[in-house]
Rosetta silent file (secondary structure, phi, psi, omega in degrees, C-alpha in Angstrom):
SEQUENCE: MLPQDTTAALQKSKESYRQRLLEVERLRRAADGSVGGTNAAAKDLDKSEAKFRKAQEEYKALVDKYCSVRDDFERKMTLSSKRFQVKKIYLFWKRAFHHLNFNQLSF
SCORE:     score description
SCORE:     0.000 S_00000001
   1 L     0.000  137.025  177.802   87.852   98.139  118.729 S_00000001
   2 L   -75.090  157.815  179.285   89.919   97.370  121.896 S_00000001
   3 H   -67.637  -29.793  178.581   93.660   97.485  121.733 S_00000001
   4 H   -63.441  -49.815 -176.077   93.833   93.631  122.666 S_00000001
   5 H   -63.524  -38.759 -179.841   91.587   92.848  119.743 S_00000001
   6 H   -65.421  -39.219  176.095   93.432   94.935  117.339 S_00000001
   7 H   -62.020  -41.208  176.867   96.742   93.440  118.521 S_00000001
   8 H   -64.957  -43.168  176.989   95.406   89.942  118.007 S_00000001
   9 H   -66.040  -37.923 -179.810   94.169   90.767  114.506 S_00000001
  10 H   -68.474  -34.347 -179.866   97.422   92.421  113.657 S_00000001
  11 H   -71.499  -36.762 -179.532   99.480   89.285  114.778 S_00000001
  12 H   -66.843  -42.639  177.689   97.144   87.124  112.751 S_00000001
  13 H   -61.196  -40.233 -174.700   97.511   89.385  109.727 S_00000001
  14 H   -70.321  -42.884  175.446  101.303   89.475  110.100 S_00000001
  15 H   -61.855  -40.103  176.769  101.457   85.647  110.152 S_00000001
  16 H   -61.297  -50.164  179.761   99.336   85.448  107.076 S_00000001
  17 H   -51.063  -50.877 -179.088  101.518   88.042  105.368 S_00000001
  18 H   -63.065  -37.103  179.650  104.710   86.019  106.259 S_00000001
  19 H   -65.761  -44.871  173.438  103.214   82.826  104.994 S_00000001
  20 H   -62.949  -39.717  175.611  102.207   84.393  101.621 S_00000001
  21 H   -59.029  -44.603 -178.692  105.714   85.870  101.331 S_00000001
  22 H   -63.504  -44.563 -176.674  107.317   82.477  101.869 S_00000001
  23 H   -62.805  -44.216  179.550  104.946   80.885   99.338 S_00000001
  24 H   -62.462  -48.743 -177.931  105.761   83.579   96.733 S_00000001
  25 H   -62.725  -46.167 -179.272  109.583   83.150   97.283 S_00000001
  26 H   -58.277  -43.645  178.185  109.271   79.361   97.104 S_00000001
  27 H   -65.597  -38.178  178.897  107.402   79.599   93.787 S_00000001
  28 H   -65.390  -41.601 -177.758  109.847   82.107   92.368 S_00000001
  29 H   -62.234  -43.856 -173.792  112.848   79.835   93.255 S_00000001
  30 H   -71.152  -28.887 -179.503  111.055   76.864   91.721 S_00000001
  31 H   -74.348  -37.392  178.881  110.223   78.906   88.552 S_00000001
  32 H   -69.615  -30.295 -178.414  113.864   80.047   88.297 S_00000001
  33 H   -76.804  -25.386 -176.508  115.170   76.527   88.790 S_00000001
  34 L   -85.969  147.085 -178.522  112.956   75.027   86.012 S_00000001
  35 L   -86.585  125.220 -178.775  114.145   75.274   82.505 S_00000001
  36 L    73.216  -19.959  178.375  111.685   77.230   80.299 S_00000001
  37 L    66.955  140.848  177.144  109.070   77.369   83.020 S_00000001
  38 L   -99.656  153.451  173.299  105.540   75.854   82.766 S_00000001
  39 H   -59.523  -38.385  173.872  102.402   77.722   82.200 S_00000001
  40 H   -58.034  -46.886 -176.402  100.991   76.069   85.384 S_00000001
  41 H   -63.148  -38.180 -177.593  103.854   77.309   87.422 S_00000001
  42 H   -67.792  -38.578 -179.073  103.417   80.827   86.062 S_00000001
  43 H   -67.035  -41.277  177.886   99.754   80.716   86.995 S_00000001
  44 H   -62.110  -41.234  178.459  100.509   79.454   90.517 S_00000001
  45 H   -63.788  -45.115  178.372  103.036   82.207   90.929 S_00000001
  46 H   -59.750  -44.620  173.650  100.541   84.841   89.706 S_00000001
  47 H   -57.474  -42.396  178.757   97.893   83.490   92.138 S_00000001
  48 H   -75.417  -27.339  177.823  100.280   83.535   94.993 S_00000001
  49 H   -75.987  -35.739  175.246  101.545   87.024   94.232 S_00000001
  50 H   -59.937  -42.437  178.733   97.909   88.185   94.162 S_00000001
  51 H   -69.342  -34.088  177.561   97.217   86.634   97.540 S_00000001
  52 H   -63.921  -44.784 -172.613  100.502   88.069   98.833 S_00000001
  53 H   -66.826  -38.154 -179.279   99.538   91.674   97.670 S_00000001
  54 H   -65.989  -44.839  179.633   96.089   91.221   99.319 S_00000001
  55 H   -64.943  -35.817 -175.797   97.724   90.049  102.622 S_00000001
  56 H   -69.770  -39.432 -179.134  100.205   92.943  102.427 S_00000001
  57 H   -63.787  -47.872 -178.272   97.274   95.500  101.961 S_00000001
  58 H   -56.887  -46.221 -175.928   95.370   93.833  104.922 S_00000001
  59 H   -66.615  -42.364  178.365   98.518   94.021  107.125 S_00000001
  60 H   -60.166  -44.479 -178.723   99.195   97.743  106.212 S_00000001
  61 H   -65.468  -36.538  178.705   95.566   98.548  106.991 S_00000001
  62 H   -69.425  -37.348  177.796   95.705   96.745  110.389 S_00000001
  63 H   -66.772  -38.437 -179.944   98.964   98.528  111.290 S_00000001
  64 H   -68.618  -33.742  174.471   97.424  101.899  110.639 S_00000001
  65 H   -65.791  -38.840  178.838   94.273  100.815  112.584 S_00000001
  66 H   -62.581  -37.847 -178.538   96.498   99.630  115.460 S_00000001
  67 H   -66.880  -41.874  175.682   98.261  102.940  115.485 S_00000001
  68 H   -66.486  -43.314  178.569   95.027  104.889  115.620 S_00000001
  69 H   -62.578  -42.557  179.431   93.611  102.610  118.363 S_00000001
  70 H   -68.639  -42.551  178.404   96.800  102.824  120.391 S_00000001
  71 H   -69.751  -33.884  171.431   97.020  106.670  120.100 S_00000001
  72 H   -61.351  -47.985  176.480   93.266  106.798  121.158 S_00000001
  73 H   -61.663  -40.177  176.686   93.882  104.563  124.055 S_00000001
  74 H   -64.875  -43.889  178.586   96.865  106.540  125.126 S_00000001
  75 H   -58.008  -47.920 -179.616   94.987  109.791  124.764 S_00000001
  76 H   -66.035  -40.231  176.857   92.106  108.443  126.981 S_00000001
  77 H   -64.875  -43.425 -177.937   94.496  107.093  129.610 S_00000001
  78 H   -59.023  -48.598  179.329   96.379  110.302  129.766 S_00000001
  79 H   -60.644  -43.851  179.577   93.179  112.293  130.176 S_00000001
  80 H   -60.937  -44.623  178.861   91.910  109.832  132.878 S_00000001
  81 H   -63.671  -44.188  179.039   95.235  110.069  134.765 S_00000001
  82 H   -60.369  -45.636  178.592   95.164  113.861  134.692 S_00000001
  83 H   -62.287  -37.679  176.312   91.641  113.846  136.046 S_00000001
  84 H   -59.553  -45.883 -178.546   92.634  111.406  138.747 S_00000001
  85 H   -61.779  -43.402 -173.335   95.590  113.618  139.611 S_00000001
  86 H   -71.181  -41.512  176.091   93.528  116.796  139.842 S_00000001
  87 H   -59.944  -43.832  175.390   91.033  114.951  142.106 S_00000001
  88 H   -59.673  -44.689  177.781   93.769  113.659  144.291 S_00000001
  89 H   -62.642  -40.797 -179.863   95.302  117.101  144.644 S_00000001
  90 H   -60.797  -49.980 -176.250   91.869  118.591  145.461 S_00000001
  91 H   -66.453  -30.985  173.832   91.331  115.996  148.217 S_00000001
  92 H   -58.049  -55.593 -177.153   94.788  116.578  149.553 S_00000001
  93 H   -71.586  -23.932  175.966   94.140  120.333  150.003 S_00000001
  94 H   -72.603  -43.334  169.119   90.685  119.768  151.336 S_00000001
  95 H   -56.216  -46.151  177.921   92.140  117.558  153.985 S_00000001
  96 H   -60.212  -47.232 -179.641   94.981  119.986  154.795 S_00000001
  97 H   -62.059  -40.325 -179.614   92.415  122.860  155.244 S_00000001
  98 H   -59.710  -43.610 -179.714   90.227  120.586  157.369 S_00000001
  99 H   -70.506  -36.666  175.069   93.140  119.845  159.680 S_00000001
 100 H   -57.899  -53.829  178.388   94.172  123.438  159.831 S_00000001
 101 H   -56.358  -39.010 -179.489   90.618  124.445  160.785 S_00000001
 102 H   -67.494  -44.923  178.534   90.414  121.577  163.312 S_00000001
 103 H   -59.959  -38.940  179.424   93.731  122.660  164.859 S_00000001
 104 H   -72.971  -30.424  173.945   92.681  126.289  165.249 S_00000001
 105 H   -72.441  -25.979 -177.384   89.560  125.182  166.963 S_00000001
 106 H   -77.430  -21.094 -179.085   91.360  123.049  169.450 S_00000001
 107 L   -87.622    0.000    0.000   93.502  125.915  170.853 S_00000001
């Protein structure tokens, strides 16, 4: 999975997590405010809490996946940069020796 795809999925999951959290908080406040509480309100709260836990687990899983994808991407980019740097140094010295040889032939 690409870092961009993982980031997009993570943002979507984060938004879902926040929405579920707000819903649970709203239902808890409603249940606390009502005297005696109703059985239907308790069921709604239980359903909402279950959805919240599921969203929380998905969000945690995506955070872990994002970290591994990011680390893999950084490792690949570092390796690629090092290879490029080695090649650049090699070409520099190759040109330097070429110029030295050319200058020696000119005299």
